[in-house]
C-alpha positions as CSV (number, residue, x, y, z in Angstrom):
1,M,1.8,-12.1,-6.4
2,L,-0.6,-13.4,-3.6
3,T,-3.7,-15.4,-3.5
4,A,-5.3,-16.2,-0.1
5,G,-8.6,-17.4,1.2
6,V,-10.4,-15.0,3.5
7,D,-13.9,-15.0,5.1
8,G,-16.3,-15.1,2.3
9,G,-13.9,-15.3,-0.7
10,T,-10.5,-14.9,-2.0
11,F,-8.1,-12.0,-1.8
12,R,-5.6,-11.5,-4.7
13,L,-2.7,-9.1,-4.9
14,R,-1.4,-8.1,-8.3
15,P,0.4,-5.3,-9.9
16,A,-1.8,-2.2,-10.7
17,A,-2.9,-1.5,-14.2
18,P,-3.9,1.8,-15.8
19,A,-7.6,0.8,-15.6
20,D,-7.2,0.5,-11.8
21,L,-6.5,4.2,-11.3
22,P,-10.0,5.4,-10.5
23,A,-10.4,2.8,-7.9
24,I,-7.0,3.4,-6.4
25,V,-7.7,7.2,-6.1
26,Q,-11.1,6.3,-4.6
27,L,-9.3,4.2,-2.0
28,L,-6.9,7.0,-1.3
29,A,-9.6,9.5,-0.9
30,D,-11.7,7.3,1.5
31,D,-10.9,8.9,4.7
32,S,-10.9,12.5,6.2
33,L,-7.2,13.2,5.3
34,G,-7.4,11.6,1.8
35,A,-10.6,13.4,1.0
36,G,-8.8,16.7,1.2
37,R,-5.8,15.7,-0.8
38,E,-7.1,13.6,-3.7
39,R,-8.8,14.9,-6.8
40,R,-10.7,12.3,-8.8
41,E,-11.8,14.8,-11.4
42,D,-8.4,15.0,-13.0
43,M,-6.6,11.7,-13.4
44,A,-3.7,13.1,-15.4
45,P,-1.4,13.5,-12.4
46,Y,-2.2,10.1,-11.3
47,E,-1.5,8.7,-14.8
48,R,1.9,10.4,-14.9
49,A,2.8,8.9,-11.4
50,M,1.8,5.4,-12.5
51,E,4.0,5.7,-15.7
52,A,6.9,6.7,-13.5
53,I,6.3,4.0,-11.0
54,D,5.9,1.4,-13.7
55,A,9.1,2.6,-15.4
56,D,11.3,2.0,-12.4
57,P,11.9,-1.5,-11.0
58,C,12.4,0.0,-7.6
59,H,8.8,0.8,-7.2
60,L,5.6,-1.3,-7.2
61,L,2.1,-0.1,-7.1
62,V,0.0,-3.1,-5.9
63,V,-3.8,-3.6,-5.8
64,G,-5.9,-6.2,-4.1
65,E,-9.1,-7.7,-5.4
66,F,-11.7,-9.5,-3.2
67,V,-13.4,-12.3,-5.1
68,P,-16.6,-13.4,-3.3
69,D,-17.0,-17.2,-3.0
70,G,-18.5,-18.5,-6.2
71,A,-17.6,-15.5,-8.3
72,A,-15.0,-15.4,-11.1
73,D,-13.7,-12.0,-10.2
74,G,-14.3,-9.1,-7.8
75,P,-13.8,-5.5,-7.1
76,L,-10.6,-3.8,-6.3
77,V,-10.6,-3.3,-2.5
78,A,-7.0,-2.4,-1.5
79,T,-3.8,-0.8,-2.6
80,F,-0.3,0.1,-1.6
81,Q,3.0,1.3,-3.0
82,L,6.2,-0.3,-2.2
83,S,9.6,1.3,-3.0
84,F,13.1,-0.1,-2.6
85,L,15.7,2.5,-1.6
86,P,19.5,2.2,-1.6
87,G,21.2,4.0,1.3
88,M,24.6,4.8,2.7
89,S,23.7,4.4,6.3
90,R,23.6,1.0,8.0
91,Q,26.6,-0.1,5.9
92,G,25.0,0.6,2.6
93,A,21.8,-1.2,3.4
94,W,18.7,-1.2,1.2
95,R,15.5,-0.4,2.8
96,S,11.9,-0.6,1.6
97,Q,9.2,2.1,2.1
98,I,5.5,1.1,2.1
99,E,2.9,3.9,1.7
100,G,-0.6,4.6,0.6
101,V,-1.8,1.4,2.3
102,R,-5.6,1.3,2.0
103,V,-8.3,-1.2,2.4
104,A,-11.9,-0.4,1.5
105,A,-13.8,0.6,4.6
106,G,-16.4,-2.2,4.4
107,L,-13.6,-4.9,4.4
108,R,-11.4,-3.5,7.2
109,G,-10.7,-5.8,10.0
110,K,-10.9,-9.0,7.8
111,G,-7.1,-9.4,7.7
112,L,-6.6,-7.9,4.2
113,G,-4.1,-5.3,5.4
114,N,-2.3,-7.8,7.4
115,L,-1.9,-10.0,4.2
116,M,-0.7,-7.1,2.1
117,V,1.9,-5.8,4.6
118,R,3.2,-9.3,5.3
119,W,3.6,-9.8,1.5
120,A,5.4,-6.5,1.3
121,I,7.7,-7.5,4.1
122,D,8.5,-10.8,2.6
123,E,9.1,-9.0,-0.9
124,S,11.5,-6.5,0.8
125,R,13.5,-9.4,2.3
126,R,13.6,-11.2,-1.0
127,R,15.1,-8.0,-2.6
128,G,17.7,-7.7,0.1
129,C,16.3,-5.0,2.2
130,T,17.3,-4.9,5.9
131,L,14.6,-2.4,7.0
132,M,11.2,-1.5,6.1
133,Q,9.9,2.0,6.9
134,L,6.6,3.8,6.6
135,T,4.9,7.1,7.7
136,T,1.4,7.3,9.1
137,H,-0.3,10.4,10.1
138,K,-0.3,11.3,13.8
139,T,-4.1,11.2,13.9
140,R,-4.5,7.6,12.6
141,K,-4.3,5.9,15.9
142,G,-5.9,2.7,14.5
143,A,-3.2,2.5,11.9
144,H,-0.6,2.9,14.6
145,R,-1.9,0.0,16.5
146,F,-2.2,-2.0,13.3
147,Y,1.5,-1.5,12.4
148,E,2.7,-2.1,16.0
149,R,0.9,-5.5,16.0
150,L,2.9,-6.3,12.8
151,G,6.3,-5.4,14.7
152,F,6.8,-1.9,13.5
153,E,8.2,0.6,16.1
154,A,7.5,4.5,16.3
155,S,11.3,5.1,16.4
156,H,11.4,8.5,14.6
157,E,9.5,11.8,14.3
158,G,8.7,12.4,10.7
159,M,8.7,15.9,9.2
160,K,7.3,17.2,5.9
161,L,7.7,20.4,3.9
162,P,5.1,21.1,1.3
163,L,6.7,22.4,-2.0
């Protein structure tokens, strides 16, 4: 999907595999919000979700590996989900939605998130999307600044209803 040289090694994006689930869940749980939502002791819900994502070509679960200089492989250090959604508005336009964007805490600020989101933008364009959307929690001010630097605008107020 993507291979890029970064400080100290190589960053590679690839489709997620079932063996990646524990590392993906760890990344999702690696902040104050995620720590309260994710449950690493029961992988069954994540396995079902991954099966559904893999079965639908309109959804991608992507992981990023950081391979240190001189090594053959490296740990999984990043993830995101990218979905492609048909819509009636905007003259029947397709849009993409990126979510669950995470980079391991020790590697934040090295440009990995930038590489991931730019790849996702390019893939969305390649698939004919005319808009990319995302949600980010109101308390994640650093994430807001990150997405704004990439050209995203806070144009809507999102709402959720737990079911």
